[in-house]
C-alpha positions in Angstrom: 87.7 121.0 126.2 84.0 120.5 125.4 82.9 117.3 123.7 81.5 119.2 120.8 84.9 120.7 120.0 86.7 117.3 120.0 86.8 116.2 116.4 88.9 113.1 115.7 87.8 112.0 112.2 87.6 114.2 109.1 87.8 113.8 105.3 89.7 116.4 103.3 90.5 117.1 99.6 94.1 118.2 98.8 95.4 119.4 95.4 99.0 120.2 94.6 100.0 122.8 92.0 100.8 122.2 88.4 104.4 122.6 87.2 105.1 125.6 85.0 105.8 125.3 81.3 109.4 125.4 80.0 110.1 128.4 77.7 110.8 128.3 74.0 113.0 131.3 73.4 116.0 132.1 71.1 118.6 134.5 72.4 118.4 137.9 70.6 120.3 141.1 71.3 122.0 143.9 69.3 124.5 142.5 66.8 123.5 138.9 67.7 120.7 138.0 65.3 121.0 134.2 65.6 121.7 133.5 69.3 121.1 130.0 70.6 118.1 128.7 72.6 117.8 130.2 76.1 114.3 129.3 77.3 114.2 128.7 81.0 112.6 125.9 83.1 109.1 126.1 84.6 108.8 126.2 88.4 107.6 123.2 90.3 104.0 123.2 91.5 103.3 123.8 95.2 103.2 120.9 97.7 100.5 120.3 100.3 102.6 119.7 103.5 101.5 118.4 106.9 103.2 119.7 110.1 102.8 118.4 113.6 101.8 120.9 116.3 101.9 119.8 120.0 99.6 122.6 121.0 96.6 121.2 119.0 94.4 118.5 120.6 91.7 118.1 118.0 90.9 118.2 114.3 88.1 120.7 114.8 89.8 123.3 112.4 89.2 120.9 109.5 85.4 121.1 110.1 85.6 124.5 108.5 88.3 124.1 105.9 88.3 120.8 104.1 89.9 121.8 100.7 93.6 122.6 100.5 95.0 123.8 97.1 98.7 124.7 96.5 99.9 127.3 94.0 100.9 126.6 90.4 104.5 126.9 89.3 105.5 129.9 87.1 106.5 129.5 83.5 110.1 129.8 82.3 111.3 132.8 80.4 114.2 134.1 78.4 117.9 134.1 79.5 117.4 130.7 81.1 115.2 132.3 83.8 113.3 129.7 85.7 109.7 130.2 86.8 108.9 130.6 90.5 107.9 127.6 92.4 104.3 127.3 93.4 103.3 128.3 96.9 103.3 125.4 99.3 100.2 125.0 101.6 100.8 123.8 105.2 98.3 121.9 107.3 99.0 121.9 111.0 97.7 118.8 112.8 97.8 117.4 116.4 100.4 114.8 117.3 98.9 111.3 116.8 97.1 112.1 113.5 97.0 109.2 111.0 96.6 109.9 107.3 94.7 107.3 105.1 94.0 107.2 101.4 90.2 107.6 101.2 89.8 105.1 98.3 92.1 102.3 99.4 92.0 102.9 103.2 95.8 102.5 103.2 97.7 104.3 105.9 100.1 106.8 104.3 101.9 108.0 107.4 101.4 109.3 110.9 102.5 112.5 112.6 103.9 111.9 116.1 106.5 114.6 116.8 106.4 118.4 117.2 107.5 120.1 114.0 107.5 116.9 112.0 106.8 117.6 108.3 105.6 115.3 105.6 104.5 116.0 102.0 100.9 114.9 101.6 100.6 115.7 97.9 103.7 116.5 95.8 103.5 119.4 93.3 104.0 118.7 89.6 107.5 119.0 88.2 108.3 122.1 86.1 108.9 121.6 82.3 112.4 122.0 80.9 113.1 125.0 78.6 114.3 124.5 75.1 118.0 125.2 75.9 118.1 121.6 77.4 117.3 120.1 74.0 120.1 121.7 72.0 122.2 119.1 70.2 125.0 119.2 67.5 122.3 118.4 64.9 119.6 120.6 66.3 121.1 123.9 67.2 117.8 125.8 67.6 115.1 123.5 69.1 111.7 125.3 69.0 110.0 123.1 71.6 110.1 122.7 75.4 108.4 120.6 78.0 105.0 121.3 79.5 104.9 121.1 83.3 103.6 118.0 85.0 100.0 118.4 86.4 99.5 118.4 90.1 97.6 115.6 92.0 94.3 115.6 93.7 93.5 113.2 96.5 90.8 112.6 99.1 92.4 111.9 102.5 91.0 110.7 105.8 92.5 112.1 109.0 92.1 110.0 112.2 93.3 111.3 115.5 94.5 108.8 118.1 94.6 110.7 121.4 98.0 111.2 122.9 97.6 111.0 126.7 99.6 109.7 129.6 96.7 107.8 131.2 93.7 106.3 129.4 90.5 105.5 131.3 89.1 102.2 130.3 85.7 100.8 131.4 82.2 99.9 130.5 79.6 102.7 129.9 78.5 104.5 133.1 81.5 103.2 135.1 82.2 106.8 136.4 85.0 107.7 134.0 83.7 111.2 133.3 83.0 111.8 137.0 86.6 110.8 137.8 88.0 113.1 135.1 86.0 116.0 136.4 87.0 115.3 140.0 90.8 115.3 139.4 91.1 117.7 136.4 89.6 121.0 135.3 87.9 119.3 132.4 84.1 119.5 132.3 82.8 116.4 130.5 79.1 115.7 130.2 78.0 113.6 133.2 74.6 111.8 133.4 73.2 108.6 134.8 72.8 106.7 131.5 75.1 104.7 129.2 77.2 106.4 126.5 76.9 109.8 128.0 80.4 110.3 126.5 80.6 109.8 122.8 84.0 111.4 122.2 87.2 111.4 124.3 87.7 114.1 126.8 91.1 115.3 127.9 92.1 116.7 131.2 95.4 117.8 132.9 95.9 116.3 136.3 97.8 118.7 138.6 100.1 116.8 140.9 102.5 117.8 143.6 105.2 120.4 143.1 103.5 121.8 140.0 103.9 118.5 138.1 101.1 117.3 135.8 100.1 114.6 133.4 97.3 114.2 130.8 94.3 111.9 131.4 91.9 110.8 128.6 88.3 109.7 129.3 87.8 107.1 126.5 84.1 106.4 125.7 82.7 103.2 127.2 83.7 99.9 125.7 81.0 97.2 125.3 81.4 93.5 124.8 82.1 92.8 121.1 83.8 96.2 120.6 86.9 94.6 119.0 84.7 93.3 116.2 83.3 96.8 115.7 80.1 96.3 117.7 78.6 99.6 118.7 81.3 102.2 118.1 84.1 99.8 119.1 86.8 100.6 116.6 86.0 104.3 116.9 86.7 104.2 120.7 89.5 101.6 120.9 91.9 103.3 118.6 92.4 106.1 121.1 93.7 103.6 123.7 96.7 102.8 121.5 98.4 106.1 122.2 98.1 106.1 126.0 101.2 105.4 128.1 99.2 103.4 130.7 95.7 102.3 131.3 93.4 102.9 134.3 90.6 100.3 134.4 87.6 101.7 136.1 85.0 99.2 137.5 82.1 100.3 139.8 81.9 98.8 143.3 78.3 97.7 142.6 79.3 95.5 139.6 78.0 91.9 139.8 81.5 90.5 139.2 84.5 92.9 139.3 87.0 90.3 138.2 84.8 89.1 135.3 84.2 92.7 134.1 88.0 93.3 134.1 88.6 90.2 132.1 86.0 91.2 129.5 87.6 94.6 129.1 91.0 93.0 128.9 89.8 90.5 126.3 88.4 93.3 124.1 91.8 95.1 124.1 93.5 91.8 123.4 91.4 91.1 120.4 91.7 94.6 119.0 95.4 94.8 119.4 97.5 92.4 121.6 100.2 95.0 122.1 97.8 97.0 124.3 98.4 94.4 127.0 102.0 95.5 127.2 101.0 98.8 128.8 101.1 99.3 132.5 97.7 98.8 134.2 96.0 99.8 137.3 92.4 98.8 138.4 90.3 101.4 140.3 87.1 100.3 142.0 84.9 103.4 141.6 81.8 104.5 143.5 83.4 103.1 146.7 81.5 105.6 148.9 78.6 103.1 148.9 80.9 100.5 150.7 81.5 100.4 154.5 84.9 99.3 155.9 83.8 95.8 156.6 82.4 95.1 153.1 85.6 96.6 151.6 87.8 94.2 153.7 85.7 91.3 152.4 86.0 92.4 148.8 89.8 92.7 149.3 90.1 89.0 150.2 88.5 88.1 146.8 90.3 90.7 144.8 93.7 89.7 146.2 93.1 86.3 144.7 92.0 87.6 141.3 94.4 90.5 140.9 97.7 88.9 141.9 99.8 90.7 139.4 97.7 93.9 138.8 97.5 96.6 141.4 94.0 97.7 142.5 92.6 100.3 144.8 89.2 101.7 146.0 88.2 105.3 145.1 85.2 107.6 145.1 85.1 110.6 142.8 82.1 112.0 144.7 83.6 111.8 148.3 87.2 112.2 147.1 88.1 109.0 148.9 91.4 107.6 147.6 91.7 110.3 144.9 95.1 111.8 146.1 96.4 108.3 146.6 95.3 107.5 143.0 97.2 110.5 141.6 100.3 109.6 143.5 100.2 106.0 142.3 99.6 107.1 138.7 102.5 109.5 138.8 104.8 106.9 140.3 103.8 104.3 137.6 104.3 106.9 134.8 107.8 107.7 136.0 108.9 104.2 137.0 
């Protein structure tokens, strides 16, 4: 998936249908000149309904269609015939889509399961026909209810990426290079910070035709939890990953400190993120010789007592198969 096709934030306008009018009608047929009221009910207005679709990965379709309008209910008629219900409109969205009210920013609901349906905007109720209003003192009511008008709302759609493994690291840590090395994804790769501005997804092919999904989350910077840079825009995608792979380059000034900064940003954004399984990968390890790697291990064993770590190189493929095996084992443990 190219970065330009990954859309994870859109605003739409949804309108439900008006309810149909109830009918004012008095029964008339041959030899019956004064039949009672028999006006039918109006049909309900159409709903705007959201449906989860596991085959969708992005909100790109909503770039081209942002207005959704359901049909109006039909009017009631004689012989207590009800009007037809308005046509419902269905919006198919990827799993992990959050719906917010545009004015209040309140979360309305979230779609997380295949085929899950939620009514986004309810259609107006149809009006009741005049036969409902017949009483002992009013045998021929000549009035009926009008249908209830539909609703119009502006809604914000936010997509939180659903992936098995989320790549976490500072800008230019080699996340896109790793994704390109172990999946068929083709993310933009360049030697400058914030090359990646939107998440990239790739499917990692493992042994025996097994696979899992990896997401390259755009680089985090210090202060991201407070919204610095594009902090909240990036961090929300990490919430839906089953486990986190921290990527720290071998030429970092202080690997342990960099890991702690990343961890602290996640903690401040959402403490629950620290409950996820974690693995630290020291990237760009092709620049290290065996002796230097052994020296680094002595320090890292002290700092990463409870968190597993390993050395990898996406360019030379060093440690890549071992990384895939380890990720698979952690995902299925």
